N, C-alpha and C positions, 0 to 999 in steps of 0.2 A: 447515662441515656436510657429513657423510660422503656419498656416493652413495646409500648405503642410507637414510640419514634423507631426503634430497631425494625419492627415489622413493616413499616411503611418506607424504610430505606432501601433501595435497589441499586443493583450494579450499573453502570452506565458504560455502554459499548460505544467506544470510540473508534473512529475511522482516522487514518493517518494519511498526510498528504506530504511528499518530498518533491521539490522542484529543483530542476538543474539545467546547466545551459546546454548540456549535451549527454549524450549515453554511447556507449560502446558495448559490444558483445564479442566475447570469444570463447567458443565451445560453450560451456555452461556457466560462464560468469558474465555477469552485467554489471557495469562499472558506469555510476553517475558521476559526471565530469563537472566540477565546479558546481557541487550541490549547496543548497542553502544551508546555512549554519543552523538554522531552526527547522523542525518538524512540525507541521500544522496538524493539528486533532480537532474532530468535532463529532458531535452527538446529534441524532435527529430526536425529533419529539419524543416524550414530553419535555426533555430536559434542555435540547438545544444549547449543550456545552460548546464553547469554541476555545482553543487557546493555542500556544506552541511549547514546545519543550526542545531544548538543545539537541541538534542531530547525535552529538556525542553521548548525551544522555539516553537517548533512544536507542542506540546501539548498546549501550552499557547495560541497560534493563532487559536486553533481549532473552535473557536466560532466567529472569525472576520469576518466580513463583511456580506452583505446580501447573498451571496451565498456559506456560511461558510460548512466546514464538518459538522458543527452540524444541519444546515439547511438542508444539502443535503449529507447524509453519503456516504463517499466512498466506492467503492468496492475494494477489494484488493486479491491477491493471495498469500496465505503463502506456501511457498515452504520449506521442511523440510527433516531431516533425522530422521527414527526412529532408535532407539538403535539397533546397530548390523547390520544395513542395509547400502549398498554402493549407492543405488538407490534412488534419491530423489523423493518424492510425493509432491502433492499440493493439495490445497483446496481453492476453492473461497468462500470469506466471505464479508459481509457487517461490517464497523466497526462503532462502536458508543462508546462515553463517555470514553475517554482515561484518565487513571490517572498514573503518573509517580512519582517514589519515588527515583530518581537518581541512581537505580540499575535494577528495574523491571518497564515494562510498561504493563498496563493493559487495554484491551477493552472489551466492550460488544460485541458479534458477533451474527451473525444469518448466519448459514452455507447455501450458495447457491448451491454449487456443491463439490463433494469429501467428505472427513471427516477429521475432526481434531483429531489427537489423545489425549489420556488423558496426554502423556508425550512424548516429541520429543526431539531430539538432535539439532544440529547447523540448523538455520532456517534463511529465509529472507522473508520480508513481503513487498510485491510491491504494493504501493498504487496507485490507479487511481488518477487523477488530479480533482481538484473542478468541479463540474457542469458536469461531464461526465463519469458517471457510466455506464459501458457496451457499451461504444462507439465503433465504429470499429477499433480505434486505440488505445483502453484500454488494459492493460494486461489480463483483463478477457476475453476481447473480443477476443484477438489474441489466448488464450487458447482454447476458443471455436471454431474458426476458424480451429486451428490445429486438434483438434478432429474431425471435421467434414470431412476434407480433408483425415485424417486417415481412417476414416469409410468409404469414398466412395472408396478406392483403393481396 
């Protein structure tokens, strides 16, 4: 690789999405029940990268690198439907210590905003990129910006 190529290379900040048929919470543990076997990822402009990685591989890579999720736990937005409700709700959480058994994915969580119900229906977990919790372009940051804009109206 030439020096010019190396200088134009940039790190892509992927966001991750995990979907599940349901979720449960017990104390500070969030379990995604019947979670999809693949975790989606995407990056915004200018690269607009989209793809997927196995959920097993996502969990296995949790501790890799100096700025890993284990070192700098990501924030995430859990968007969920409560049983019998058509309007999604959400909560902002910090994720730690994932465990995956091939069907369920469990995280230790700290709730930052909103509330995580004891039981929820279909849900999606939007995970911020490594090293950028609550950045202006993070999912959690966008959520807060939208709330501030709505409040000002």
